[in-house]
C-alpha positions as a Python dict, from the first residue, in 0.01 Angstrom:
ca = {
    (1, 'M'): (0, 0, 0),
    (2, 'T'): (10, 38, 378),
    (3, 'N'): (-226, -173, 584),
    (4, 'G'): (-499, 3, 779),
    (5, 'P'): (-628, -92, 1126),
    (6, 'L'): (-804, -401, 994),
    (7, 'G'): (-582, -483, 702),
    (8, 'G'): (-725, -253, 435),
    (9, 'D'): (-521, 4, 248),
    (10, 'R'): (-455, 344, 395),
    (11, 'H'): (-766, 502, 244),
    (12, 'G'): (-997, 212, 321),
    (13, 'V'): (-1024, 61, -26),
    (14, 'G'): (-1253, -241, 1),
    (15, 'A'): (-1420, -101, 312),
    (16, 'H'): (-1673, 180, 344),
    (17, 'L'): (-1550, 417, 614),
    (18, 'T'): (-1802, 633, 798),
    (19, 'C'): (-1832, 893, 1072),
    (20, 'P'): (-1828, 736, 1421),
    (21, 'R'): (-2069, 1002, 1549),
    (22, 'C'): (-2342, 988, 1284),
    (23, 'G'): (-2264, 701, 1047),
    (24, 'G'): (-2250, 935, 749),
    (25, 'D'): (-2006, 936, 460),
    (26, 'V'): (-1664, 1089, 517),
    (27, 'R'): (-1395, 1243, 297),
    (28, 'P'): (-1037, 1106, 304),
    (29, 'P'): (-734, 1332, 354),
    (30, 'G'): (-650, 1542, 49),
    (31, 'L'): (-469, 1852, -65),
    (32, 'W'): (-642, 2082, 182),
    (33, 'S'): (-660, 1859, 488),
    (34, 'D'): (-460, 1572, 637),
    (35, 'A'): (-761, 1448, 833),
    (36, 'W'): (-1068, 1241, 754),
    (37, 'T'): (-1367, 1474, 766),
    (38, 'C'): (-1741, 1447, 810),
    (39, 'P'): (-1959, 1720, 650),
    (40, 'I'): (-2141, 1753, 983),
    (41, 'H'): (-1878, 1687, 1248),
    (42, 'G'): (-1555, 1797, 1081),
    (43, 'G'): (-1236, 1607, 1153),
    (44, 'I'): (-1306, 1255, 1278),
    (45, 'A'): (-1145, 917, 1334),
    (46, 'P'): (-1297, 712, 1048),
    (47, 'L'): (-1510, 417, 1151),
    (48, 'H'): (-1435, 85, 984),
    (49, 'A'): (-1695, -179, 905),
    (50, 'A'): (-1766, -438, 1173),
    (51, 'V'): (-1579, -765, 1130),
    (52, 'P'): (-1659, -1115, 1257),
    (53, 'A'): (-1442, -1207, 1553),
    (54, 'S'): (-1173, -1471, 1514),
    (55, 'P'): (-835, -1536, 1676),
    (56, 'E'): (-659, -1370, 1382),
    (57, 'A'): (-888, -1064, 1384),
    (58, 'L'): (-834, -1010, 1758),
    (59, 'R'): (-459, -1058, 1720),
    (60, 'Q'): (-436, -804, 1438),
    (61, 'L'): (-650, -556, 1629),
    (62, 'G'): (-435, -591, 1937),
    (63, 'L'): (-116, -529, 1740),
    (64, 'R'): (-237, -196, 1598),
    (65, 'S'): (-473, -58, 1859),
    (66, 'Q'): (-387, 253, 2061),
    (67, 'V'): (-660, 165, 2313),
    (68, 'P'): (-742, -155, 2503),
    (69, 'L'): (-957, -423, 2345),
    (70, 'W'): (-1148, -543, 2649),
    (71, 'L'): (-1227, -913, 2668),
    (72, 'P'): (-1472, -1044, 2933),
    (73, 'W'): (-1305, -1324, 3123),
    (74, 'P'): (-1434, -1575, 3182),
    (75, 'L'): (-1717, -1544, 2931),
    (76, 'P'): (-2062, -1608, 3082),
    (77, 'A'): (-2190, -1960, 3016),
    (78, 'G'): (-2321, -2000, 2662),
    (79, 'W'): (-2181, -1667, 2542),
    (80, 'V'): (-1968, -1604, 2230),
    (81, 'I'): (-1752, -1326, 2093),
    (82, 'S'): (-1972, -1175, 1820),
    (83, 'G'): (-1759, -923, 1635),
    (84, 'A'): (-1538, -619, 1660),
    (85, 'R'): (-1520, -270, 1518),
    (86, 'V'): (-1262, 9, 1530),
    (87, 'A'): (-1224, 377, 1448),
    (88, 'G'): (-895, 531, 1345),
    (89, 'D'): (-682, 615, 1044),
    (90, 'D'): (-375, 440, 912),
    (91, 'H'): (-139, 683, 1080),
    (92, 'S'): (-283, 652, 1431),
    (93, 'G'): (-420, 301, 1430),
    (94, 'P'): (-744, 238, 1619),
    (95, 'V'): (-827, 510, 1872),
    (96, 'A'): (-1159, 342, 1954),
    (97, 'A'): (-1226, -31, 1971),
    (98, 'V'): (-1546, -225, 2031),
    (99, 'L'): (-1574, -593, 2119),
    (100, 'A'): (-1922, -748, 2100),
    (101, 'C'): (-2041, -1048, 2300),
    (102, 'S'): (-2376, -1226, 2273),
    (103, 'G'): (-2549, -1504, 2459),
    (104, 'P'): (-2851, -1611, 2662),
    (105, 'N'): (-3020, -1346, 2872),
    (106, 'P'): (-2893, -1407, 3229),
    (107, 'L'): (-3231, -1305, 3372),
    (108, 'V'): (-3429, -1566, 3177),
    (109, 'V'): (-3483, -1875, 3391),
    (110, 'E'): (-3619, -2110, 3124),
    (111, 'P'): (-3322, -2234, 2913),
    (112, 'T'): (-3540, -2288, 2606),
    (113, 'D'): (-3639, -1921, 2597),
    (114, 'P'): (-3497, -1769, 2275),
    (115, 'H'): (-3431, -1424, 2422),
    (116, 'Q'): (-3073, -1310, 2369),
    (117, 'A'): (-2860, -1050, 2540),
    (118, 'D'): (-2585, -845, 2378),
    (119, 'L'): (-2294, -660, 2534),
    (120, 'L'): (-2061, -406, 2373),
    (121, 'L'): (-1736, -314, 2546),
    (122, 'V'): (-1600, 11, 2408),
    (123, 'S'): (-1261, 166, 2471),
    (124, 'E'): (-1202, 504, 2313),
    (125, 'Q'): (-992, 814, 2340),
    (126, 'P'): (-1172, 1141, 2420),
    (127, 'G'): (-1330, 1314, 2124),
    (128, 'V'): (-1422, 1007, 1916),
    (129, 'G'): (-1793, 985, 2000),
    (130, 'L'): (-1852, 626, 1890),
    (131, 'A'): (-1976, 494, 2226),
    (132, 'E'): (-2222, 782, 2264),
    (133, 'R'): (-2373, 687, 1929),
    (134, 'L'): (-2388, 315, 2012),
    (135, 'A'): (-2567, 400, 2337),
    (136, 'G'): (-2815, 620, 2150),
    (137, 'L'): (-2703, 941, 2320),
    (138, 'G'): (-2569, 1137, 2024),
    (139, 'G'): (-2306, 1336, 2214),
    (140, 'L'): (-1928, 1328, 2209),
    (141, 'D'): (-1797, 1241, 2557),
    (142, 'P'): (-1975, 1177, 2889),
    (143, 'G'): (-1801, 1465, 3066),
    (144, 'D'): (-1686, 1459, 3428),
    (145, 'V'): (-1827, 1128, 3550),
    (146, 'D'): (-1688, 1185, 3901),
    (147, 'S'): (-1937, 1472, 3942),
    (148, 'R'): (-2223, 1222, 3922),
    (149, 'G'): (-2162, 1112, 4280),
    (150, 'A'): (-2088, 761, 4400),
    (151, 'P'): (-2032, 505, 4122),
    (152, 'D'): (-2318, 271, 4040),
    (153, 'L'): (-2093, -36, 4024),
    (154, 'K'): (-1733, -146, 4016),
    (155, 'L'): (-1573, -387, 3773),
    (156, 'T'): (-1229, -547, 3777),
    (157, 'V'): (-1055, -408, 3468),
    (158, 'G'): (-697, -504, 3390),
    (159, 'G'): (-656, -620, 3749),
    (160, 'H'): (-784, -295, 3901),
    (161, 'D'): (-1117, -207, 4064),
    (162, 'T'): (-1274, 41, 3824),
    (163, 'P'): (-1582, 252, 3908),
    (164, 'L'): (-1856, 288, 3646),
    (165, 'W'): (-2147, 529, 3636),
    (166, 'A'): (-2488, 462, 3479),
    (167, 'L'): (-2606, 698, 3206),
    (168, 'D'): (-2965, 794, 3133),
    (169, 'T'): (-3046, 598, 2817),
    (170, 'D'): (-3357, 472, 2641),
    (171, 'G'): (-3392, 94, 2599),
    (172, 'V'): (-3025, 18, 2658),
    (173, 'A'): (-2806, -6, 2966),
    (174, 'A'): (-2491, 205, 2949),
    (175, 'Y'): (-2219, 244, 3210),
    (176, 'V'): (-1905, 452, 3166),
    (177, 'G'): (-1579, 503, 3349),
    (178, 'E'): (-1209, 539, 3279),
    (179, 'A'): (-953, 263, 3238),
    (180, 'A'): (-598, 271, 3100),
    (181, 'G'): (-629, 647, 3051),
    (182, 'V'): (-927, 634, 2812),
    (183, 'W'): (-1304, 594, 2829),
    (184, 'L'): (-1448, 252, 2907),
    (185, 'W'): (-1812, 187, 2816),
    (186, 'A'): (-2026, -119, 2883),
    (187, 'I'): (-2347, -111, 2677),
    (188, 'A'): (-2603, -392, 2695),
    (189, 'W'): (-2938, -508, 2567),
    (190, 'P'): (-3179, -577, 2733),
    (191, 'Q'): (-3140, -289, 2972),
    (192, 'I'): (-3191, -482, 3296),
    (193, 'A'): (-2933, -750, 3217),
    (194, 'L'): (-2610, -551, 3237),
    (195, 'A'): (-2555, -543, 3614),
    (196, 'V'): (-2605, -920, 3631),
    (197, 'L'): (-2360, -975, 3345),
    (198, 'L'): (-2090, -756, 3494),
    (199, 'D'): (-2092, -962, 3814),
    (200, 'Q'): (-1977, -1268, 3620),
    (201, 'F'): (-1641, -1160, 3481),
    (202, 'E'): (-1349, -918, 3479),
    (203, 'L'): (-1207, -740, 3176),
    (204, 'R'): (-868, -824, 3028),
    (205, 'D'): (-689, -636, 2751),
    (206, 'V'): (-640, -856, 2445),
    (207, 'R'): (-311, -674, 2381),
    (208, 'D'): (-171, -825, 2703),
    (209, 'I'): (-287, -1184, 2647),
    (210, 'D'): (-46, -1416, 2465),
    (211, 'P'): (-156, -1663, 2362),
    (212, 'L'): (-526, -1593, 2347),
    (213, 'P'): (-744, -1851, 2523),
    (214, 'D'): (-960, -2083, 2316),
    (215, 'L'): (-1266, -1860, 2278),
    (216, 'P'): (-1608, -1938, 2127),
    (217, 'Y'): (-1695, -1718, 1828),
    (218, 'G'): (-2038, -1650, 1682),
    (219, 'A'): (-2221, -1458, 1411),
    (220, 'L'): (-2168, -1083, 1380),
    (221, 'S'): (-2379, -887, 1628),
    (222, 'P'): (-2620, -635, 1472),
    (223, 'R'): (-2557, -414, 1776),
    (224, 'L'): (-2223, -311, 1626),
    (225, 'G'): (-2418, -88, 1390),
}
């Protein structure tokens, strides 16, 4: 059988595929349709289960992905790569990719404080809807971000200054812009930590890094859904 985006077979045997917009069950291509379909949202890019991050997992993702897999570099002190998740079928490869990072809250002064912060970096083609769901918004795409006025911050992405706009969210910080021709989302918990985090690194595309640096890896982040 043909390998899927994360090494499964072309219909996701061994992995439960879901809708990126609602998390519901989906139907594989069949006689009447060549697309994965959700009973609510119609044709979708199927969402694969989250996987723990490792050098091999990132390498395999980078080989297949149609969108960047954004890696914060350098990682903030004490932070780890805490998983990845993709959406896409076997024909297209991943059309949305999420890399999770976790570590100490940068706004907590006392180092013994157990509070943790989490950051999701999402790259997705228009019409996928995964980032909107992860941010708790429930839509499809953010629309014309340029119409929101001046950007709320700028981040170095792939060597370029990239403007990002803040979205109105509940309990989570979410910024969105465009990079490499697709949507770029930065989603963080707790809400007030994101701007501090983004001042500490730039984003590099895993697909362009060979070899990968020696990265710290941790347990799978529950924020991946």
